[in-house]
PDBQT receptor file of N, H, CA, C and O in Angstrom, charges set to zero:
ATOM      1  N   MET A   1      24.993  55.024 -47.202  1.00  0.00    +0.000 N 
ATOM      2  CA  MET A   1      26.338  55.437 -46.943  1.00  0.00    +0.000 C 
ATOM      3  C   MET A   1      27.312  55.204 -46.619  1.00  0.00    +0.000 C 
ATOM      4  O   MET A   1      27.012  55.085 -45.431  1.00  0.00    +0.000 OA
ATOM      5  N   ALA A   2      29.009  54.886 -46.651  1.00  0.00    +0.000 N 
ATOM      6  H   ALA A   2      29.252  54.983 -47.616  1.00  0.00    +0.000 HD
ATOM      7  CA  ALA A   2      29.752  54.739 -46.233  1.00  0.00    +0.000 C 
ATOM      8  C   ALA A   2      30.836  53.704 -45.251  1.00  0.00    +0.000 C 
ATOM      9  O   ALA A   2      31.707  54.279 -44.598  1.00  0.00    +0.000 OA
ATOM     10  N   GLN A   3      30.751  52.442 -45.197  1.00  0.00    +0.000 N 
ATOM     11  H   GLN A   3      30.044  51.975 -45.727  1.00  0.00    +0.000 HD
ATOM     12  CA  GLN A   3      31.427  51.952 -44.954  1.00  0.00    +0.000 C 
ATOM     13  C   GLN A   3      32.417  52.004 -43.685  1.00  0.00    +0.000 C 
ATOM     14  O   GLN A   3      33.110  52.990 -43.933  1.00  0.00    +0.000 OA
ATOM     15  N   ILE A   4      32.847  51.481 -42.483  1.00  0.00    +0.000 N 
ATOM     16  H   ILE A   4      32.284  50.680 -42.282  1.00  0.00    +0.000 HD
ATOM     17  CA  ILE A   4      34.228  51.909 -41.505  1.00  0.00    +0.000 C 
ATOM     18  C   ILE A   4      34.241  49.817 -41.331  1.00  0.00    +0.000 C 
ATOM     19  O   ILE A   4      33.460  48.882 -41.503  1.00  0.00    +0.000 OA
ATOM     20  N   GLN A   5      35.723  50.056 -40.879  1.00  0.00    +0.000 N 
ATOM     21  H   GLN A   5      36.358  50.816 -40.739  1.00  0.00    +0.000 HD
ATOM     22  CA  GLN A   5      35.810  48.916 -39.773  1.00  0.00    +0.000 C 
ATOM     23  C   GLN A   5      35.996  48.879 -39.259  1.00  0.00    +0.000 C 
ATOM     24  O   GLN A   5      37.209  49.072 -39.341  1.00  0.00    +0.000 OA
ATOM     25  N   ILE A   6      35.468  48.548 -37.267  1.00  0.00    +0.000 N 
ATOM     26  H   ILE A   6      34.482  48.392 -37.200  1.00  0.00    +0.000 HD
ATOM     27  CA  ILE A   6      36.553  49.065 -36.320  1.00  0.00    +0.000 C 
ATOM     28  C   ILE A   6      36.527  47.723 -35.090  1.00  0.00    +0.000 C 
ATOM     29  O   ILE A   6      35.692  46.867 -34.797  1.00  0.00    +0.000 OA
ATOM     30  N   LYS A   7      37.704  48.023 -34.660  1.00  0.00    +0.000 N 
ATOM     31  H   LYS A   7      38.382  48.719 -34.897  1.00  0.00    +0.000 HD
ATOM     32  CA  LYS A   7      38.979  46.622 -33.996  1.00  0.00    +0.000 C 
ATOM     33  C   LYS A   7      39.371  47.503 -32.450  1.00  0.00    +0.000 C 
ATOM     34  O   LYS A   7      39.941  48.563 -32.192  1.00  0.00    +0.000 OA
ATOM     35  N   LEU A   8      38.753  46.472 -31.686  1.00  0.00    +0.000 N 
ATOM     36  H   LEU A   8      38.290  45.611 -31.896  1.00  0.00    +0.000 HD
ATOM     37  CA  LEU A   8      38.884  47.310 -30.886  1.00  0.00    +0.000 C 
ATOM     38  C   LEU A   8      40.437  46.435 -30.530  1.00  0.00    +0.000 C 
ATOM     39  O   LEU A   8      40.386  45.227 -30.763  1.00  0.00    +0.000 OA
ATOM     40  N   VAL A   9      42.085  47.107 -29.864  1.00  0.00    +0.000 N 
ATOM     41  H   VAL A   9      42.126  48.088 -29.674  1.00  0.00    +0.000 HD
ATOM     42  CA  VAL A   9      43.133  46.713 -30.175  1.00  0.00    +0.000 C 
ATOM     43  C   VAL A   9      43.700  47.349 -28.801  1.00  0.00    +0.000 C 
ATOM     44  O   VAL A   9      44.890  47.231 -28.510  1.00  0.00    +0.000 OA
ATOM     45  N   ARG A  10      42.386  48.322 -27.618  1.00  0.00    +0.000 N 
ATOM     46  H   ARG A  10      41.419  48.418 -27.854  1.00  0.00    +0.000 HD
ATOM     47  CA  ARG A  10      42.778  48.281 -25.802  1.00  0.00    +0.000 C 
ATOM     48  C   ARG A  10      42.065  47.268 -25.314  1.00  0.00    +0.000 C 
ATOM     49  O   ARG A  10      40.975  46.948 -25.787  1.00  0.00    +0.000 OA
ATOM     50  N   SER A  11      42.547  46.758 -24.460  1.00  0.00    +0.000 N 
ATOM     51  H   SER A  11      43.433  47.018 -24.075  1.00  0.00    +0.000 HD
ATOM     52  CA  SER A  11      41.548  46.336 -23.270  1.00  0.00    +0.000 C 
ATOM     53  C   SER A  11      40.287  47.463 -22.752  1.00  0.00    +0.000 C 
ATOM     54  O   SER A  11      40.498  48.673 -22.833  1.00  0.00    +0.000 OA
ATOM     55  N   VAL A  12      39.371  47.087 -22.380  1.00  0.00    +0.000 N 
ATOM     56  H   VAL A  12      39.199  46.104 -22.314  1.00  0.00    +0.000 HD
ATOM     57  CA  VAL A  12      38.081  48.143 -21.308  1.00  0.00    +0.000 C 
ATOM     58  C   VAL A  12      38.521  47.796 -20.010  1.00  0.00    +0.000 C 
ATOM     59  O   VAL A  12      37.846  48.146 -19.043  1.00  0.00    +0.000 OA
ATOM     60  N   ILE A  13      39.613  47.124 -19.857  1.00  0.00    +0.000 N 
ATOM     61  H   ILE A  13      40.162  46.839 -20.643  1.00  0.00    +0.000 HD
ATOM     62  CA  ILE A  13      39.610  46.361 -18.834  1.00  0.00    +0.000 C 
ATOM     63  C   ILE A  13      39.478  48.185 -17.773  1.00  0.00    +0.000 C 
ATOM     64  O   ILE A  13      39.625  49.235 -18.399  1.00  0.00    +0.000 OA
ATOM     65  N   ASP A  14      39.234  48.202 -16.423  1.00  0.00    +0.000 N 
ATOM     66  H   ASP A  14      39.114  47.349 -15.915  1.00  0.00    +0.000 HD
ATOM     67  CA  ASP A  14      39.379  49.857 -15.700  1.00  0.00    +0.000 C 
ATOM     68  C   ASP A  14      39.593  50.776 -16.613  1.00  0.00    +0.000 C 
ATOM     69  O   ASP A  14      40.513  51.592 -16.561  1.00  0.00    +0.000 OA
ATOM     70  N   ARG A  15      38.599  50.681 -17.669  1.00  0.00    +0.000 N 
ATOM     71  H   ARG A  15      37.852  50.018 -17.712  1.00  0.00    +0.000 HD
ATOM     72  CA  ARG A  15      37.731  52.115 -17.990  1.00  0.00    +0.000 C 
ATOM     73  C   ARG A  15      36.209  52.029 -17.559  1.00  0.00    +0.000 C 
ATOM     74  O   ARG A  15      35.430  51.167 -17.966  1.00  0.00    +0.000 OA
ATOM     75  N   PRO A  16      35.916  53.004 -16.714  1.00  0.00    +0.000 N 
ATOM     76  CA  PRO A  16      34.334  53.774 -16.858  1.00  0.00    +0.000 C 
ATOM     77  C   PRO A  16      33.653  52.652 -17.546  1.00  0.00    +0.000 C 
ATOM     78  O   PRO A  16      33.974  52.233 -18.658  1.00  0.00    +0.000 OA
ATOM     79  N   GLU A  17      32.335  52.024 -16.537  1.00  0.00    +0.000 N 
ATOM     80  H   GLU A  17      32.074  52.364 -15.634  1.00  0.00    +0.000 HD
ATOM     81  CA  GLU A  17      30.824  51.646 -17.029  1.00  0.00    +0.000 C 
ATOM     82  C   GLU A  17      31.013  52.366 -18.532  1.00  0.00    +0.000 C 
ATOM     83  O   GLU A  17      31.610  51.966 -19.532  1.00  0.00    +0.000 OA
ATOM     84  N   ARG A  18      30.708  52.862 -18.428  1.00  0.00    +0.000 N 
ATOM     85  H   ARG A  18      30.223  53.187 -17.615  1.00  0.00    +0.000 HD
ATOM     86  CA  ARG A  18      30.196  54.019 -19.116  1.00  0.00    +0.000 C 
ATOM     87  C   ARG A  18      30.543  53.279 -21.039  1.00  0.00    +0.000 C 
ATOM     88  O   ARG A  18      29.776  52.824 -21.887  1.00  0.00    +0.000 OA
ATOM     89  N   GLN A  19      32.668  53.591 -20.999  1.00  0.00    +0.000 N 
ATOM     90  H   GLN A  19      33.291  53.961 -20.310  1.00  0.00    +0.000 HD
ATOM     91  CA  GLN A  19      33.194  53.698 -22.081  1.00  0.00    +0.000 C 
ATOM     92  C   GLN A  19      33.091  51.252 -22.689  1.00  0.00    +0.000 C 
ATOM     93  O   GLN A  19      33.096  50.680 -23.780  1.00  0.00    +0.000 OA
ATOM     94  N   LYS A  20      33.029  50.813 -21.422  1.00  0.00    +0.000 N 
ATOM     95  H   LYS A  20      33.025  51.277 -20.537  1.00  0.00    +0.000 HD
ATOM     96  CA  LYS A  20      32.695  49.543 -21.442  1.00  0.00    +0.000 C 
ATOM     97  C   LYS A  20      31.054  49.353 -22.188  1.00  0.00    +0.000 C 
ATOM     98  O   LYS A  20      31.033  48.479 -23.055  1.00  0.00    +0.000 OA
ATOM     99  N   ARG A  21      29.997  49.921 -21.988  1.00  0.00    +0.000 N 
ATOM    100  H   ARG A  21      30.014  50.630 -21.283  1.00  0.00    +0.000 HD
ATOM    101  CA  ARG A  21      29.055  49.590 -23.067  1.00  0.00    +0.000 C 
ATOM    102  C   ARG A  21      28.817  49.814 -24.267  1.00  0.00    +0.000 C 
ATOM    103  O   ARG A  21      28.265  49.107 -25.110  1.00  0.00    +0.000 OA
ATOM    104  N   THR A  22      29.649  51.752 -24.383  1.00  0.00    +0.000 N 
ATOM    105  H   THR A  22      30.098  52.326 -23.698  1.00  0.00    +0.000 HD
ATOM    106  CA  THR A  22      29.724  51.384 -25.740  1.00  0.00    +0.000 C 
ATOM    107  C   THR A  22      30.448  50.742 -26.323  1.00  0.00    +0.000 C 
ATOM    108  O   THR A  22      29.924  50.468 -27.403  1.00  0.00    +0.000 OA
ATOM    109  N   VAL A  23      32.040  50.033 -26.175  1.00  0.00    +0.000 N 
ATOM    110  H   VAL A  23      32.466  50.255 -25.298  1.00  0.00    +0.000 HD
ATOM    111  CA  VAL A  23      32.177  49.228 -26.930  1.00  0.00    +0.000 C 
ATOM    112  C   VAL A  23      31.410  48.299 -27.359  1.00  0.00    +0.000 C 
ATOM    113  O   VAL A  23      31.573  47.783 -28.465  1.00  0.00    +0.000 OA
ATOM    114  N   GLN A  24      30.234  47.881 -26.332  1.00  0.00    +0.000 N 
ATOM    115  H   GLN A  24      30.101  48.300 -25.434  1.00  0.00    +0.000 HD
ATOM    116  CA  GLN A  24      29.619  46.995 -25.704  1.00  0.00    +0.000 C 
ATOM    117  C   GLN A  24      28.299  47.203 -27.088  1.00  0.00    +0.000 C 
ATOM    118  O   GLN A  24      27.710  46.363 -27.770  1.00  0.00    +0.000 OA
ATOM    119  N   ALA A  25      28.255  48.225 -27.063  1.00  0.00    +0.000 N 
ATOM    120  H   ALA A  25      28.733  48.907 -26.509  1.00  0.00    +0.000 HD
ATOM    121  CA  ALA A  25      26.727  48.791 -28.377  1.00  0.00    +0.000 C 
ATOM    122  C   ALA A  25      27.620  48.759 -30.152  1.00  0.00    +0.000 C 
ATOM    123  O   ALA A  25      27.070  48.794 -31.253  1.00  0.00    +0.000 OA
ATOM    124  N   LEU A  26      28.882  48.696 -29.886  1.00  0.00    +0.000 N 
ATOM    125  H   LEU A  26      29.329  48.668 -28.992  1.00  0.00    +0.000 HD
ATOM    126  CA  LEU A  26      29.654  48.627 -31.263  1.00  0.00    +0.000 C 
ATOM    127  C   LEU A  26      29.334  47.258 -30.918  1.00  0.00    +0.000 C 
ATOM    128  O   LEU A  26      30.452  46.857 -30.592  1.00  0.00    +0.000 OA
ATOM    129  N   GLY A  27      28.800  46.585 -30.819  1.00  0.00    +0.000 N 
ATOM    130  H   GLY A  27      27.892  46.911 -31.084  1.00  0.00    +0.000 HD
ATOM    131  CA  GLY A  27      29.328  44.923 -31.840  1.00  0.00    +0.000 C 
ATOM    132  C   GLY A  27      30.562  44.232 -31.423  1.00  0.00    +0.000 C 
ATOM    133  O   GLY A  27      30.555  43.058 -31.792  1.00  0.00    +0.000 OA
ATOM    134  N   LEU A  28      31.949  44.688 -30.572  1.00  0.00    +0.000 N 
ATOM    135  H   LEU A  28      31.955  45.642 -30.272  1.00  0.00    +0.000 HD
ATOM    136  CA  LEU A  28      32.755  44.635 -29.745  1.00  0.00    +0.000 C 
ATOM    137  C   LEU A  28      33.349  44.137 -28.456  1.00  0.00    +0.000 C 
ATOM    138  O   LEU A  28      33.943  44.721 -27.550  1.00  0.00    +0.000 OA
ATOM    139  N   GLY A  29      33.014  42.895 -28.646  1.00  0.00    +0.000 N 
ATOM    140  H   GLY A  29      32.532  42.420 -29.382  1.00  0.00    +0.000 HD
ATOM    141  CA  GLY A  29      34.438  41.748 -27.139  1.00  0.00    +0.000 C 
ATOM    142  C   GLY A  29      34.656  41.373 -26.822  1.00  0.00    +0.000 C 
ATOM    143  O   GLY A  29      34.356  40.905 -25.724  1.00  0.00    +0.000 OA
ATOM    144  N   LYS A  30      35.908  41.109 -27.956  1.00  0.00    +0.000 N 
ATOM    145  H   LYS A  30      36.151  41.489 -28.848  1.00  0.00    +0.000 HD
ATOM    146  CA  LYS A  30      37.668  40.947 -27.771  1.00  0.00    +0.000 C 
ATOM    147  C   LYS A  30      38.025  41.715 -28.093  1.00  0.00    +0.000 C 
ATOM    148  O   LYS A  30      37.755  42.611 -28.894  1.00  0.00    +0.000 OA
ATOM    149  N   MET A  31      39.340  41.205 -26.916  1.00  0.00    +0.000 N 
ATOM    150  H   MET A  31      39.559  40.478 -26.266  1.00  0.00    +0.000 HD
ATOM    151  CA  MET A  31      41.138  41.954 -28.112  1.00  0.00    +0.000 C 
ATOM    152  C   MET A  31      40.654  41.808 -29.524  1.00  0.00    +0.000 C 
ATOM    153  O   MET A  31      39.949  40.829 -29.770  1.00  0.00    +0.000 OA
ATOM    154  N   ASN A  32      40.848  42.382 -30.175  1.00  0.00    +0.000 N 
ATOM    155  H   ASN A  32      41.421  43.177 -29.975  1.00  0.00    +0.000 HD
ATOM    156  CA  ASN A  32      41.747  42.617 -32.179  1.00  0.00    +0.000 C 
ATOM    157  C   ASN A  32      39.926  41.791 -32.727  1.00  0.00    +0.000 C 
ATOM    158  O   ASN A  32      39.898  41.145 -33.775  1.00  0.00    +0.000 OA
ATOM    159  N   SER A  33      38.641  41.950 -31.896  1.00  0.00    +0.000 N 
ATOM    160  H   SER A  33      38.663  42.474 -31.045  1.00  0.00    +0.000 HD
ATOM    161  CA  SER A  33      37.752  41.279 -32.773  1.00  0.00    +0.000 C 
ATOM    162  C   SER A  33      36.853  43.053 -33.006  1.00  0.00    +0.000 C 
ATOM    163  O   SER A  33      36.725  44.073 -32.329  1.00  0.00    +0.000 OA
ATOM    164  N   THR A  34      36.389  42.531 -34.462  1.00  0.00    +0.000 N 
ATOM    165  H   THR A  34      36.493  41.703 -35.012  1.00  0.00    +0.000 HD
ATOM    166  CA  THR A  34      36.256  43.655 -35.620  1.00  0.00    +0.000 C 
ATOM    167  C   THR A  34      35.228  43.600 -36.383  1.00  0.00    +0.000 C 
ATOM    168  O   THR A  34      34.997  42.514 -36.914  1.00  0.00    +0.000 OA
ATOM    169  N   ARG A  35      34.198  44.902 -36.692  1.00  0.00    +0.000 N 
ATOM    170  H   ARG A  35      34.385  45.784 -36.260  1.00  0.00    +0.000 HD
ATOM    171  CA  ARG A  35      33.290  44.909 -37.369  1.00  0.00    +0.000 C 
ATOM    172  C   ARG A  35      32.922  46.098 -38.277  1.00  0.00    +0.000 C 
ATOM    173  O   ARG A  35      33.378  47.228 -38.101  1.00  0.00    +0.000 OA
ATOM    174  N   THR A  36      32.453  45.914 -38.816  1.00  0.00    +0.000 N 
ATOM    175  H   THR A  36      32.084  44.996 -38.959  1.00  0.00    +0.000 HD
ATOM    176  CA  THR A  36      32.234  46.696 -40.036  1.00  0.00    +0.000 C 
ATOM    177  C   THR A  36      30.433  46.857 -39.943  1.00  0.00    +0.000 C 
ATOM    178  O   THR A  36      29.516  46.103 -39.617  1.00  0.00    +0.000 OA
ATOM    179  N   VAL A  37      30.530  48.090 -40.363  1.00  0.00    +0.000 N 
ATOM    180  H   VAL A  37      31.275  48.702 -40.628  1.00  0.00    +0.000 HD
ATOM    181  CA  VAL A  37      28.949  48.850 -40.229  1.00  0.00    +0.000 C 
ATOM    182  C   VAL A  37      29.510  50.012 -40.507  1.00  0.00    +0.000 C 
ATOM    183  O   VAL A  37      30.695  50.347 -40.495  1.00  0.00    +0.000 OA
ATOM    184  N   GLU A  38      28.128  50.850 -40.867  1.00  0.00    +0.000 N 
ATOM    185  H   GLU A  38      27.165  50.578 -40.876  1.00  0.00    +0.000 HD
ATOM    186  CA  GLU A  38      27.791  52.091 -41.351  1.00  0.00    +0.000 C 
ATOM    187  C   GLU A  38      28.673  53.233 -40.519  1.00  0.00    +0.000 C 
ATOM    188  O   GLU A  38      28.919  53.327 -39.316  1.00  0.00    +0.000 OA
ATOM    189  N   ASN A  39      28.996  53.953 -41.507  1.00  0.00    +0.000 N 
ATOM    190  H   ASN A  39      28.796  53.877 -42.483  1.00  0.00    +0.000 HD
ATOM    191  CA  ASN A  39      29.008  55.185 -40.763  1.00  0.00    +0.000 C 
ATOM    192  C   ASN A  39      28.375  56.513 -40.671  1.00  0.00    +0.000 C 
ATOM    193  O   ASN A  39      28.684  57.437 -41.423  1.00  0.00    +0.000 OA
ATOM    194  N   THR A  40      27.178  56.632 -39.421  1.00  0.00    +0.000 N 
ATOM    195  H   THR A  40      26.926  55.881 -38.810  1.00  0.00    +0.000 HD
ATOM    196  CA  THR A  40      26.306  57.334 -39.479  1.00  0.00    +0.000 C 
ATOM    197  C   THR A  40      26.569  57.973 -38.269  1.00  0.00    +0.000 C 
ATOM    198  O   THR A  40      27.536  57.736 -37.546  1.00  0.00    +0.000 OA
ATOM    199  N   PRO A  41      25.747  58.730 -38.079  1.00  0.00    +0.000 N 
ATOM    200  CA  PRO A  41      26.508  59.986 -37.200  1.00  0.00    +0.000 C 
ATOM    201  C   PRO A  41      26.392  59.480 -35.538  1.00  0.00    +0.000 C 
ATOM    202  O   PRO A  41      26.962  60.104 -34.643  1.00  0.00    +0.000 OA
ATOM    203  N   GLU A  42      25.548  58.233 -35.286  1.00  0.00    +0.000 N 
ATOM    204  H   GLU A  42      25.085  57.726 -36.013  1.00  0.00    +0.000 HD
ATOM    205  CA  GLU A  42      24.730  57.863 -34.000  1.00  0.00    +0.000 C 
ATOM    206  C   GLU A  42      26.470  56.936 -34.421  1.00  0.00    +0.000 C 
ATOM    207  O   GLU A  42      27.473  57.528 -34.021  1.00  0.00    +0.000 OA
ATOM    208  N   VAL A  43      26.639  55.878 -35.013  1.00  0.00    +0.000 N 
ATOM    209  H   VAL A  43      25.825  55.397 -35.338  1.00  0.00    +0.000 HD
ATOM    210  CA  VAL A  43      28.082  55.286 -34.769  1.00  0.00    +0.000 C 
ATOM    211  C   VAL A  43      29.411  56.033 -34.475  1.00  0.00    +0.000 C 
ATOM    212  O   VAL A  43      30.326  55.574 -33.791  1.00  0.00    +0.000 OA
ATOM    213  N   ALA A  44      29.387  57.620 -35.270  1.00  0.00    +0.000 N 
ATOM    214  H   ALA A  44      28.643  57.992 -35.825  1.00  0.00    +0.000 HD
ATOM    215  CA  ALA A  44      30.405  58.219 -35.292  1.00  0.00    +0.000 C 
ATOM    216  C   ALA A  44      31.122  58.448 -34.034  1.00  0.00    +0.000 C 
ATOM    217  O   ALA A  44      32.247  58.595 -33.557  1.00  0.00    +0.000 OA
ATOM    218  N   GLY A  45      29.609  58.388 -33.690  1.00  0.00    +0.000 N 
ATOM    219  H   GLY A  45      28.695  58.269 -34.077  1.00  0.00    +0.000 HD
ATOM    220  CA  GLY A  45      29.611  59.377 -31.677  1.00  0.00    +0.000 C 
ATOM    221  C   GLY A  45      30.251  58.162 -30.691  1.00  0.00    +0.000 C 
ATOM    222  O   GLY A  45      30.889  58.049 -29.644  1.00  0.00    +0.000 OA
ATOM    223  N   MET A  46      29.845  57.612 -31.392  1.00  0.00    +0.000 N 
ATOM    224  H   MET A  46      29.326  57.704 -32.242  1.00  0.00    +0.000 HD
ATOM    225  CA  MET A  46      30.323  56.098 -30.438  1.00  0.00    +0.000 C 
ATOM    226  C   MET A  46      31.759  56.143 -30.342  1.00  0.00    +0.000 C 
ATOM    227  O   MET A  46      32.549  55.856 -29.442  1.00  0.00    +0.000 OA
ATOM    228  N   ILE A  47      31.915  56.703 -31.836  1.00  0.00    +0.000 N 
ATOM    229  H   ILE A  47      31.273  56.937 -32.566  1.00  0.00    +0.000 HD
ATOM    230  CA  ILE A  47      32.951  55.950 -32.155  1.00  0.00    +0.000 C 
ATOM    231  C   ILE A  47      34.555  57.022 -31.426  1.00  0.00    +0.000 C 
ATOM    232  O   ILE A  47      35.758  56.789 -31.316  1.00  0.00    +0.000 OA
ATOM    233  N   LYS A  48      33.560  58.298 -31.060  1.00  0.00    +0.000 N 
ATOM    234  H   LYS A  48      32.582  58.487 -31.150  1.00  0.00    +0.000 HD
ATOM    235  CA  LYS A  48      34.630  59.596 -31.290  1.00  0.00    +0.000 C 
ATOM    236  C   LYS A  48      34.876  59.459 -29.286  1.00  0.00    +0.000 C 
ATOM    237  O   LYS A  48      35.768  60.031 -28.660  1.00  0.00    +0.000 OA
ATOM    238  N   ALA A  49      34.029  58.743 -28.818  1.00  0.00    +0.000 N 
ATOM    239  H   ALA A  49      33.305  58.277 -29.327  1.00  0.00    +0.000 HD
ATOM    240  CA  ALA A  49      33.190  58.570 -27.431  1.00  0.00    +0.000 C 
ATOM    241  C   ALA A  49      34.354  57.485 -26.862  1.00  0.00    +0.000 C 
ATOM    242  O   ALA A  49      34.953  57.805 -25.835  1.00  0.00    +0.000 OA
ATOM    243  N   VAL A  50      34.605  56.490 -27.374  1.00  0.00    +0.000 N 
ATOM    244  H   VAL A  50      34.118  56.230 -28.209  1.00  0.00    +0.000 HD
ATOM    245  CA  VAL A  50      36.229  55.486 -26.996  1.00  0.00    +0.000 C 
ATOM    246  C   VAL A  50      37.581  55.475 -28.024  1.00  0.00    +0.000 C 
ATOM    247  O   VAL A  50      38.268  54.458 -27.933  1.00  0.00    +0.000 OA
ATOM    248  N   GLN A  51      38.000  56.432 -28.923  1.00  0.00    +0.000 N 
ATOM    249  H   GLN A  51      37.442  57.258 -28.997  1.00  0.00    +0.000 HD
ATOM    250  CA  GLN A  51      38.652  56.333 -30.415  1.00  0.00    +0.000 C 
ATOM    251  C   GLN A  51      39.658  56.155 -29.874  1.00  0.00    +0.000 C 
ATOM    252  O   GLN A  51      40.511  56.020 -30.751  1.00  0.00    +0.000 OA
ATOM    253  N   HIS A  52      40.489  55.993 -28.020  1.00  0.00    +0.000 N 
ATOM    254  H   HIS A  52      39.797  56.103 -27.307  1.00  0.00    +0.000 HD
ATOM    255  CA  HIS A  52      41.712  56.060 -27.682  1.00  0.00    +0.000 C 
ATOM    256  C   HIS A  52      41.668  54.310 -27.323  1.00  0.00    +0.000 C 
ATOM    257  O   HIS A  52      42.645  53.788 -26.787  1.00  0.00    +0.000 OA
ATOM    258  N   LEU A  53      40.428  53.495 -27.682  1.00  0.00    +0.000 N 
ATOM    259  H   LEU A  53      39.634  53.919 -28.117  1.00  0.00    +0.000 HD
ATOM    260  CA  LEU A  53      40.369  52.138 -27.253  1.00  0.00    +0.000 C 
ATOM    261  C   LEU A  53      40.186  51.609 -29.006  1.00  0.00    +0.000 C 
ATOM    262  O   LEU A  53      39.778  50.454 -28.885  1.00  0.00    +0.000 OA
ATOM    263  N   LEU A  54      40.255  51.798 -29.959  1.00  0.00    +0.000 N 
ATOM    264  H   LEU A  54      40.586  52.737 -30.057  1.00  0.00    +0.000 HD
ATOM    265  CA  LEU A  54      39.043  51.206 -30.939  1.00  0.00    +0.000 C 
ATOM    266  C   LEU A  54      40.534  51.893 -31.783  1.00  0.00    +0.000 C 
ATOM    267  O   LEU A  54      41.346  52.682 -31.301  1.00  0.00    +0.000 OA
ATOM    268  N   GLU A  55      40.528  50.901 -34.029  1.00  0.00    +0.000 N 
ATOM    269  H   GLU A  55      39.868  50.260 -34.420  1.00  0.00    +0.000 HD
ATOM    270  CA  GLU A  55      40.919  51.151 -35.107  1.00  0.00    +0.000 C 
ATOM    271  C   GLU A  55      39.932  51.858 -36.134  1.00  0.00    +0.000 C 
ATOM    272  O   GLU A  55      38.862  51.286 -36.345  1.00  0.00    +0.000 OA
ATOM    273  N   VAL A  56      40.065  52.451 -36.461  1.00  0.00    +0.000 N 
ATOM    274  H   VAL A  56      40.934  52.915 -36.290  1.00  0.00    +0.000 HD
ATOM    275  CA  VAL A  56      38.910  52.535 -37.344  1.00  0.00    +0.000 C 
ATOM    276  C   VAL A  56      39.330  52.802 -38.912  1.00  0.00    +0.000 C 
ATOM    277  O   VAL A  56      39.933  53.820 -39.251  1.00  0.00    +0.000 OA
ATOM    278  N   THR A  57      39.018  51.974 -39.644  1.00  0.00    +0.000 N 
ATOM    279  H   THR A  57      38.528  51.146 -39.369  1.00  0.00    +0.000 HD
ATOM    280  CA  THR A  57      39.524  51.913 -41.493  1.00  0.00    +0.000 C 
ATOM    281  C   THR A  57      37.578  52.248 -41.615  1.00  0.00    +0.000 C 
ATOM    282  O   THR A  57      36.520  52.219 -40.987  1.00  0.00    +0.000 OA
ATOM    283  N   GLU A  58      38.301  52.592 -43.113  1.00  0.00    +0.000 N 
ATOM    284  H   GLU A  58      39.161  52.616 -43.623  1.00  0.00    +0.000 HD
ATOM    285  CA  GLU A  58      36.890  52.843 -44.173  1.00  0.00    +0.000 C 
ATOM    286  C   GLU A  58      37.420  52.450 -45.271  1.00  0.00    +0.000 C 
ATOM    287  O   GLU A  58      38.534  52.643 -45.757  1.00  0.00    +0.000 OA
ATOM    288  N   LEU A  59      36.216  51.689 -45.734  1.00  0.00    +0.000 N 
ATOM    289  H   LEU A  59      35.310  51.532 -45.339  1.00  0.00    +0.000 HD
ATOM    290  CA  LEU A  59      36.161  50.951 -46.880  1.00  0.00    +0.000 C 
ATOM    291  C   LEU A  59      36.144  51.769 -48.042  1.00  0.00    +0.000 C 
ATOM    292  O   LEU A  59      36.096  51.253 -49.159  1.00  0.00    +0.000 OA
TER     293      LEU A  59
């Protein structure tokens, strides 16, 4: 599978609890934290749910 890099570029403060937990499940904690993950359907769905908070780059 392809690798993608995700970066948290907007804060989760004042966001619904569900979005906060989704960002945490992706392995992102603080602003500007990055993580490289496999592009699976599960991860793609989580990214789509919080895409307004993330910056996604394909590797």
